[in-house]
KOLMIPA-465761 format. One line per 8 residues: number of its first residue (from 1); their letters; for each residue x, z, y of N, C-alpha, C, O. Coordinates in steps of 0.1 Angstrom, whole numbers. Each point is the difference from the previous one (the first is absolute). Layout:
% KOLMIPA-465761
NUM	A	X:Z:Y:X:Z:Y:X:Z:Y:X:Z:Y | ... .
END
This chain:
% KOLMIPA-465761
1	MTQTIINP	-7:147:312:1:12:8:-6:12:-9:-10:-2:-6 | 17:13:6:-4:11:-8:-14:6:6:-1:2:12 | -8:1:-22:-13:6:4:2:15:1:2:6:-10 | -3:-1:21:1:15:2:-14:6:1:-7:-3:9 | 5:12:-19:-13:7:-1:2:14:5:7:7:-6 | -14:-4:17:2:14:5:-9:9:-8:-13:-2:-1 | 19:12:-5:-8:10:-8:-9:-7:-10:-12:1:0 | 18:-9:-10:-8:-7:-10:-7:10:-9:5:11:-2 .
9	TPKDYKSE	-16:-16:-3:-7:7:-11:1:-8:-13:3:-11:1 | -7:17:-12:0:-7:-13:-8:-13:1:4:-10:-6 | -15:9:14:-8:-12:1:8:-11:6:-4:-12:-3 | 14:14:11:8:-10:6:8:-8:-10:5:-11:3 | -4:16:-15:8:-7:-10:-9:-7:-11:5:-6:-9 | -18:8:11:-10:-7:-10:-3:-14:4:-2:-3:12 | 3:-6:-21:-4:-14:2:-16:-1:-1:-6:10:-3 | 1:-22:5:-14:-2:-1:-4:-3:-15:-12:-1:-3 .
17	VKPTWCPG	22:0:-6:-3:-2:-14:-4:13:-7:8:10:1 | -19:-9:-7:-4:12:-7:6:1:-14:0:-10:-7 | 5:22:3:5:1:-13:-9:-3:-11:-12:2:1 | 17:-9:-11:-9:-5:-11:2:8:-13:-3:-4:-11 | 9:16:12:2:9:-12:-13:6:-5:-10:0:7 | 10:4:-19:-12:6:-6:-3:13:7:9:7:5 | -21:-3:-4:-4:13:6:8:12:-7:0:1:-12 | 6:7:21:7:11:-6:15:-2:-3:7:9:-4 .
25	CGDFGVLN	-3:-21:6:14:-4:-3:10:9:8:-2:2:12 | 12:3:-18:10:8:7:7:-8:11:5:7:10 | -5:-20:-11:8:-8:11:-6:2:13:7:-2:10 | -20:5:-9:-6:3:13:7:11:7:3:0:12 | 0:11:-20:7:11:6:14:-3:5:4:5:10 | 3:-14:-18:13:-4:4:0:-9:12:8:2:9 | -18:-10:-8:-1:-9:12:-3:8:12:6:-2:11 | -15:12:-12:-3:9:12:12:8:4:3:2:12 .
33	ATFRGLAE	5:2:-22:12:8:2:10:-8:8:7:4:8 | -6:-17:-12:9:-9:7:-4:-3:14:8:1:9 | -21:-3:-6:-5:-1:13:4:12:9:5:-1:11 | -7:13:-17:3:12:7:15:2:3:4:4:10 | 4:-7:-21:14:1:2:6:-9:11:8:4:8 | -13:-17:-8:5:-9:10:-4:4:14:7:-2:9 | -19:7:-8:-5:4:13:8:12:5:3:0:12 | 1:9:-21:8:11:5:13:-4:5:6:5:9 .
41	LKLPTDQT	-1:-16:-15:13:-5:4:-1:-10:12:10:-4:6 | -22:0:-3:-3:-9:11:8:-13:-2:5:-6:10 | -5:1:-22:7:-13:-3:-7:-12:6:-13:-1:-2 | 19:-8:9:-6:-12:5:-5:-8:-12:8:-2:-9 | -20:-3:10:-5:-8:-12:8:-13:-1:1:-5:-12 | 4:-1:22:7:-12:-1:15:2:-3:8:-10:1 | -4:22:-3:14:3:-4:0:7:-14:10:6:-4 | -21:-7:-3:-2:6:-13:-5:-10:-10:-9:-8:3 .
49	VVVSGIGC	15:8:-15:-4:-10:-10:-3:7:-13:8:9:-4 | -19:-12:-2:-4:6:-13:1:-11:-11:-6:-10:2 | 15:12:-12:2:-10:-10:-5:6:-13:1:11:-3 | -8:-20:-5:-6:4:-13:3:-10:-10:4:-11:3 | -8:14:-16:1:-9:-11:-13:-5:-4:-8:-5:8 | 4:8:-21:-13:-4:-5:-6:12:-8:8:8:-6 | -20:-6:8:-7:11:-6:-11:5:10:-1:-4:11 | -7:14:-16:-10:6:9:6:5:13:-5:-3:10 .
57	SSRFPHFM	15:11:-12:6:6:12:7:-10:9:2:3:12 | 2:-14:-18:8:-10:8:-9:-8:10:5:-8:7 | -18:11:-7:-9:-6:11:3:7:13:-6:-4:10 | 13:15:-10:3:8:12:2:-8:13:-6:4:10 | 15:-14:-10:3:-6:13:-12:-6:7:-1:-1:12 | -9:-3:-20:-12:-6:6:-8:10:8:-7:-4:9 | 8:16:-12:-8:11:6:7:6:12:-5:10:6 | 17:-15:-2:8:6:11:2:-10:11:0:-12:-2 .
65	KTFGFHSV	0:17:14:2:-8:12:15:-3:3:3:-7:10 | 5:11:-19:15:-4:2:2:-14:-6:-9:-6:-5 | 21:1:6:4:-12:-7:0:4:-15:2:11:-4 | -5:-21:-5:0:2:-14:5:-11:-8:0:-12:5 | 5:14:-17:5:-10:-9:-5:4:-14:5:9:-6 | -15:-17:1:-6:2:-13:8:-9:-10:-3:-12:-1 | 13:18:-5:10:-9:-8:-5:-1:-14:-12:2:-3 | 21:-6:-6:-4:-2:-14:3:12:-9:6:9:5 .
73	HGRALPVA	-11:-9:-17:0:11:-9:15:6:-2:8:-7:-5 | -6:19:9:13:7:-3:10:-3:10:12:4:-1 | -15:-12:11:11:-5:9:-2:5:15:6:-6:9 | -13:17:-7:-1:5:13:13:5:5:3:-2:12 | 5:9:-20:13:5:4:10:-10:5:6:2:10 | -4:-14:-17:9:-10:5:-4:-5:14:8:-2:8 | -21:0:-6:-5:-5:12:2:10:11:5:-3:11 | -8:16:-14:2:11:10:15:1:4:3:2:12 .
81	QGLKMARP	6:-2:-22:14:1:3:5:-11:8:8:2:10 | -12:-14:-14:5:-12:8:-5:1:15:7:-4:9 | -19:8:-8:-6:2:14:8:10:8:3:-3:12 | 0:14:-18:7:10:7:14:-4:4:6:4:10 | 1:-11:-19:13:-5:2:0:-10:12:10:0:8 | -20:-9:-8:0:-10:10:-5:6:14:4:-5:10 | -14:14:-11:-5:6:12:0:15:-1:-10:7:-2 | 22:-1:5:2:15:-1:-8:7:10:-2:13:-1 .
89	DLNVITVG	-3:-20:11:-8:7:10:-14:3:-4:-7:8:7 | 2:-14:-18:-14:2:-5:-1:13:-9:9:4:-6 | -21:1:7:-4:11:-10:-5:-7:-12:-11:-6:1 | 17:8:-13:-4:-7:-12:-5:10:-10:7:10:-4 | -20:-11:0:-6:8:-10:-5:-8:-11:-6:-10:1 | 10:14:-13:-3:-7:-13:-10:8:-8:2:12:-2 | -13:-19:-2:-10:7:-8:-3:-7:-13:2:-12:-1 | -7:19:-9:-4:-6:-12:-4:10:-10:-1:12:3 .
97	GDGDFFSI	-1:-16:-16:-4:9:-10:11:2:-10:11:-4:1 | -15:12:-12:10:4:-10:4:-12:-8:11:0:-5 | -20:-10:3:4:-12:-7:10:-8:8:10:-5:-5 | -13:3:18:8:-8:9:14:5:1:10:-8:0 | -8:21:1:13:6:2:7:5:-12:13:0:-1 | -20:4:-10:6:6:-11:0:-9:-13:6:3:-10 | -13:-15:11:0:-9:-11:7:-13:4:12:-1:-1 | -20:-9:6:6:-13:3:10:1:12:9:-8:0 .
105	GAGHLVHA	-10:18:8:9:2:11:10:10:-1:7:4:9 | -5:2:-21:9:11:-2:14:-3:3:7:9:5 | -3:-21:-8:14:-4:2:3:0:15:11:4:4 | -20:-8:4:2:0:15:1:14:5:7:3:10 | -15:7:-16:1:14:5:14:5:-2:4:7:9 | 2:-10:-20:14:5:-2:9:-4:11:7:8:6 | -7:-21:-3:10:-5:10:-4:4:14:9:2:8 | -22:-1:-5:-4:4:13:5:15:2:4:3:11 .
113	ALRNIDIT	-5:5:-21:4:14:1:15:1:3:4:8:8 | 4:-16:-15:14:1:1:5:-6:14:10:5:5 | -18:-14:0:4:-6:13:-3:10:12:7:-1:10 | -17:9:-12:-4:9:11:-3:-7:13:4:4:10 | -12:-15:-12:-4:-7:12:-12:8:7:-8:6:-7 | 8:-6:20:-10:8:7:-14:-5:0:-5:-6:9 | -2:8:-21:-14:-3:-1:-7:12:-7:6:8:-6 | -19:-8:8:-8:11:-6:-9:-6:-11:-7:-10:2 .
121	VVVMDNEI	8:16:-14:-8:-5:-11:-11:10:-4:3:12:-2 | -15:-16:1:-11:8:-4:-6:-6:-13:-6:-11:0 | 7:18:-11:-4:-4:-13:-13:7:-3:0:12:-2 | -11:-19:1:-13:5:-4:-2:0:-15:-2:-11:-6 | 4:22:0:0:1:-15:-13:6:-5:-4:11:3 | -3:-19:-11:-12:4:-6:1:1:-16:-10:3:-7 | 22:-6:3:4:1:-15:-9:-10:-8:-2:3:-12 | -2:-14:18:-8:-10:-7:1:-13:7:4:0:12 .
129	YGLTKGQT	-6:-11:-19:-1:-13:7:-15:-2:4:-8:-3:-9 | 5:5:21:-14:-1:5:-5:-14:2:-11:-4:-3 | 20:-4:10:-5:-14:3:-3:-8:-12:-9:-9:0 | 16:11:-11:-3:-8:-13:-9:8:-9:0:-3:-12 | -6:13:17:-11:7:-7:3:10:-11:-6:0:-10 | 17:7:13:2:12:-9:10:0:-11:-4:4:-11 | 16:-10:13:10:1:-10:11:10:4:0:5:11 | 8:-1:-21:10:11:3:10:-6:10:3:-12:0 .
137	SPTSPQGH	3:21:8:11:-3:9:12:8:-4:-1:8:-9 | 13:-10:15:11:8:-4:-2:15:2:7:8:-7 | -16:-4:16:-2:15:3:-12:5:-8:-3:12:1 | -3:-20:-10:-10:6:-9:6:10:-9:11:-3:-5 | -18:13:2:5:11:-9:1:-6:-15:-9:-8:-4 | 19:13:-3:1:-4:-14:-13:4:-8:-5:11:2 | 0:-20:-10:-12:3:-8:-12:-5:7:-11:0:-6 | 12:-5:18:-12:-4:8:-7:-12:-7:7:-10:-3 .
145	VTKSTPYG	-20:11:1:-7:-11:-6:-7:-9:11:-7:5:8 | 10:-18:-9:-5:-10:9:-3:-13:-7:1:0:-13 | -6:-10:20:-2:-13:-6:12:-6:-7:0:-6:-10 | 12:9:17:12:-6:-5:7:9:-10:9:-4:-7 | -14:17:6:6:10:-10:-11:7:-7:-2:12:2 | -6:-19:-11:-11:6:-6:3:12:-10:-8:8:-3 | 21:-8:-1:4:11:-9:9:10:8:6:9:-6 | -6:-10:19:8:9:8:14:-6:4:6:-7:-8 .
153	LLASQFNP	-2:10:20:13:-5:5:11:6:-7:1:13:-1 | 8:-21:-5:12:5:-7:12:3:8:8:8:-3 | -8:-15:15:12:2:9:0:13:7:-11:6:2 | 22:-1:3:1:12:8:-5:-3:14:0:-12:4 | -3:22:3:-6:-1:14:12:-1:10:9:8:0 | -10:-18:9:10:-1:10:-1:11:11:-11:3:3 | 22:2:1:0:11:10:6:-6:13:12:-1:2 | -21:-2:8:5:-6:12:9:9:8:10:-5:5 .
161	IATALSLN	-13:17:-3:9:9:8:13:2:-6:11:-1:7 | -10:4:-20:13:2:-7:8:-13:1:12:1:2 | -19:-12:-3:7:-13:0:6:-2:14:12:-4:1 | -20:6:10:5:-2:13:12:10:3:10:-5:6 | -10:17:-11:11:9:2:12:-4:-7:11:1:5 | -13:-7:-17:12:-5:-8:6:-12:7:12:-2:-3 | -19:-5:11:5:-12:6:6:3:14:3:-9:8 | -2:22:-5:6:5:13:-8:-5:12:6:-2:10 .
169	VSFVARGY	-19:2:-11:-9:-4:11:2:11:11:0:12:-4 | 1:-16:16:3:10:11:-12:8:5:2:10:8 | -14:-14:-11:-12:8:4:-10:-2:-12:-5:-11:-2 | 2:22:-4:-9:0:-12:-12:10:2:3:12:2 | -15:-17:-2:-12:9:2:-11:-4:-8:-1:-11:-6 | -9:20:4:-12:-3:-7:-12:6:8:0:11:5 | -11:-19:-4:-12:4:6:-12:-3:-9:2:-5:-10 | -14:9:15:-12:-2:-8:-11:-5:9:-2:5:11 .
177	SAKPKELA	-5:-16:-15:-9:-6:8:-12:9:4:-6:-2:11 | 3:12:-19:-10:9:4:4:10:10:-8:8:5 | 20:-8:-1:6:8:11:6:-9:10:12:0:2 | -20:-8:5:5:-10:10:8:6:11:9:-7:5 | -12:19:0:7:6:11:15:2:-4:9:-3:8 | -7:9:-20:13:3:-5:8:-13:-3:12:-1:3 | -20:-9:-8:7:-13:-3:4:-7:12:10:-6:1 | -19:7:10:4:-6:13:13:5:5:8:-7:6 .
185	ALIQQGVQ	-6:20:-7:12:7:5:12:-5:-8:11:-2:6 | -13:-1:-19:12:-5:-8:3:-14:4:12:-4:1 | -23:-5:1:3:-13:5:7:0:13:9:-8:3 | -14:16:6:7:1:13:14:4:-1:9:-6:6 | -5:16:-14:14:3:-2:8:-10:-7:11:-2:2 | -18:-6:-12:7:-10:-6:4:-12:9:11:-5:-1 | -20:2:10:3:-11:10:11:5:9:8:-8:4 | -8:21:0:10:5:9:14:1:-6:10:-1:6 .
193	HKGFSFIH	-10:2:-19:13:1:-8:7:-13:1:-5:-11:-2 | 18:12:5:9:-12:1:6:-2:-14:10:5:-4 | -17:-14:-4:4:-3:-13:-12:-4:-9:-11:-1:5 | 14:0:-18:-11:-4:-9:-9:12:-3:5:10:-6 | -17:-11:10:-9:11:-2:-10:-3:-11:-7:-10:0 | 6:19:-10:-9:-3:-12:-11:11:0:3:12:-2 | -15:-16:3:-11:9:0:-10:-3:-11:-6:-11:0 | 5:19:-10:-8:-1:-11:-14:6:3:-1:12:2 .
201	ALSPCPTF	-9:-21:-1:-13:5:4:-10:-1:-12:-3:-10:-5 | -1:22:0:-9:1:-11:-14:-5:6:-5:5:9 | 0:-16:-15:-12:-7:5:-9:-4:-11:1:-11:-6 | -10:20:2:-9:-2:-12:-8:-12:0:-5:-5:11 | 2:-1:-22:-9:-11:-2:-13:5:-7:0:2:-12 | -11:0:20:-12:6:-6:-7:-9:-10:-8:4:-8 | 12:-17:8:-7:-10:-8:6:-1:-14:-8:0:-10 | 21:0:9:6:-2:-13:8:12:-5:4:1:-12 .
209	YHTFDAWD	0:9:20:7:12:-4:-2:11:10:8:1:9 | -18:7:-11:-4:10:10:9:12:-1:-2:8:-9 | 12:-7:17:9:11:-1:-1:11:12:8:9:1 | -19:-10:6:-2:9:12:0:14:-5:7:9:6 | -15:-5:-16:-1:13:-5:14:6:-5:4:11:4 | 2:-19:-12:13:4:-5:11:2:11:7:10:0 | -7:-19:10:10:1:10:-4:11:10:9:6:6 | -22:-4:-4:-4:11:9:5:13:-5:4:9:7 .
217	AAVTPIEA	-3:-8:-21:4:13:-6:16:0:0:5:11:0 | 1:-22:-1:15:0:-2:8:-1:12:11:4:1 | -17:-10:10:7:-2:13:4:14:6:-8:8:2 | 21:-7:0:5:13:5:11:-3:11:9:-7:-2 | -12:12:14:10:-3:11:14:7:-3:0:11:-6 | 11:-18:9:13:5:-2:2:12:10:-5:-1:11 | 11:11:-16:1:12:8:8:-3:13:9:-8:0 | -13:15:11:6:-3:13:15:2:1:7:-6:7 .
225	EHDTHDKA	-2:16:-15:14:3:0:8:-9:-9:12:2:-1 | -18:-12:-5:8:-10:-8:10:-7:8:-3:-5:11 | 16:5:-16:11:-7:7:-1:-15:-3:3:-4:-12 | -6:-4:21:-2:-14:-2:13:-8:-2:1:-12:-2 | 10:20:3:14:-6:-3:5:4:-14:10:-5:-4 | -18:12:-3:3:5:-13:-6:-10:-11:-11:1:-4 | 19:-11:0:-5:-10:-9:-3:6:-14:-10:-4:-6 | 18:13:2:-2:6:-14:-14:7:0:-8:-1:-10 .
233	KAIALALE	5:8:21:-14:7:0:-11:-10:1:-10:1:-6 | 13:-12:14:-10:-11:1:-3:-6:-13:-11:-3:-4 | 22:0:-4:-2:-5:-13:-8:9:-9:-9:-4:-8 | 12:17:9:-8:10:-8:-15:0:3:-8:0:-9 | 5:-2:22:-14:-1:4:-6:-13:-5:-12:0:-5 | 20:-10:5:-5:-13:-4:-3:-1:-15:-9:-7:-5 | 16:15:-3:-2:0:-15:-10:10:-4:-3:1:-12 | -3:6:21:-11:10:-4:-12:-8:-4:-5:-9:6 .
241	TERQYTGI	0:12:-18:-11:-8:-6:-14:7:2:-10:-7:-1 | 10:19:4:-13:7:2:-5:-1:14:-12:2:2 | 20:-5:7:-4:-1:14:5:-13:6:10:-6:-4 | -18:1:14:4:-11:8:4:5:14:-8:2:9 | 21:0:-7:5:6:13:-1:-11:11:3:-11:-2 | -8:16:14:-1:-9:11:8:5:12:2:12:1 | 3:-21:7:9:3:11:13:-7:-1:1:-10:-7 | 9:14:14:13:-7:0:9:7:-10:3:12:1 .
249	FFKEERTT	1:-20:-11:9:5:-10:14:0:4:8:9:-2 | -4:-20:9:14:-2:3:1:-9:12:-7:-10:2 | 17:13:7:3:-10:11:15:3:5:4:11:0 | 2:-22:4:13:1:6:3:-12:8:-6:-11:-2 | 13:12:13:3:-11:9:14:-6:-4:10:7:-2 | -10:-20:0:12:-7:-2:-1:-14:5:-11:-5:3 | 22:-2:-2:-1:-14:6:-9:-9:-8:1:0:-13 | -9:-8:20:-8:-9:-7:7:-14:-1:9:-3:8 .
257	MDQAAHQQ	-14:-5:-18:6:-13:-1:-2:-9:12:9:-8:4 | -21:9:2:-2:-8:11:9:4:12:4:-9:8 | -2:22:-6:9:4:10:14:-5:-2:7:-6:8 | -2:8:-21:14:-4:-3:2:-15:1:10:-5:5 | -20:-3:-9:1:-15:1:1:-4:14:8:-9:3 | -17:14:6:1:-4:14:12:4:7:5:-7:9 | 0:19:-13:13:4:6:12:-9:-5:9:-3:8 | -10:-1:-20:10:-9:-5:0:-13:7:11:-6:3 .
265	VQQSRPFD	-23:1:0:-1:-13:7:6:2:14:7:-9:5 | -11:20:2:5:2:14:15:2:1:6:-4:10 | 0:9:-21:14:3:0:9:-10:-6:12:0:0 | -19:-10:-6:8:-10:-8:8:-10:9:-4:-3:11 | 15:-1:-16:9:-10:6:-3:-14:-5:-7:-1:-11 | 11:-9:17:-2:-14:-5:5:-1:-15:11:5:-3 | -19:-11:-5:4:-1:-14:10:-10:-3:-2:-12:4 | 13:15:-10:11:-9:-3:-2:-5:-14:4:7:-10 .
273	IEQYMKRY	-9:-19:8:-3:-5:-13:12:-3:-8:1:1:-12 | 10:-5:19:13:-4:-7:6:13:-6:5:0:-12 | -5:11:19:6:12:-5:-9:5:-11:6:6:-10 | -19:-7:11:-9:4:-11:3:-8:-13:1:6:-10 | 1:-19:11:2:-8:-11:14:3:-7:1:0:-12 | 9:3:21:13:4:-6:0:12:-8:7:2:-10 | -16:8:14:-1:12:-7:-4:-1:-14:4:7:-9 | -12:-18:6:-5:-2:-14:6:-12:-6:-5:-5:-10 .
281	A	15:-1:16:7:-12:-6:7:3:-13:5:-9:-6 .
END
């Protein structure tokens, strides 16, 4: 039976497990923003599932009173997609870090984007591998010196927003953990959006790569008059290197794969195996 919470508050979505992140971790802000966003939507806790992979941020499901699935490294998206296809009635939210989504799980991001399955993805990006104690990640800036790159990172920096836009993701946004109210609004809109929602959450790691000061200076809200249907303008904003624009870059409504698949099942006729075999004889 669905749990109906009358006028829920963020506390109604908190589990009894206390977060184990380092003091000052940006993920606290993302977690609180998620609590607030779900409370605004009044989502039933037993009709909502949070799926994660491996990493500091992937401990997320333990701290929430919803259902959760703590999967393996880089595989949060396959689990979330399968869950939504099997149970389209559930609210599915997928969380993880820049390594989980842009390194070992990058291939899954491509296909999930193209399928446009109705799930919400929140990527907590600290531009470093925190759980393994400070190695470069795909979003680390070129030249960054770490334990794994003592002479500086030679690779180019991965651009999450530009990549999502190039993959035709139907909802693309960015928030900042130090601005949880604004991030909560983005999560709320992402969940409400019917389709694949990609939310890039800047979430600094004070232990291994302290970017709070730099991002405080660079974070700039997208202008209110920005046309969220203008992909060319969205890409231009995503390619800006001096600023980290926050807000909704792009959104459009189109048929989701889970909708199309279930419609196909409902409208399908009995399968004629003999006719099928003759077609390829």
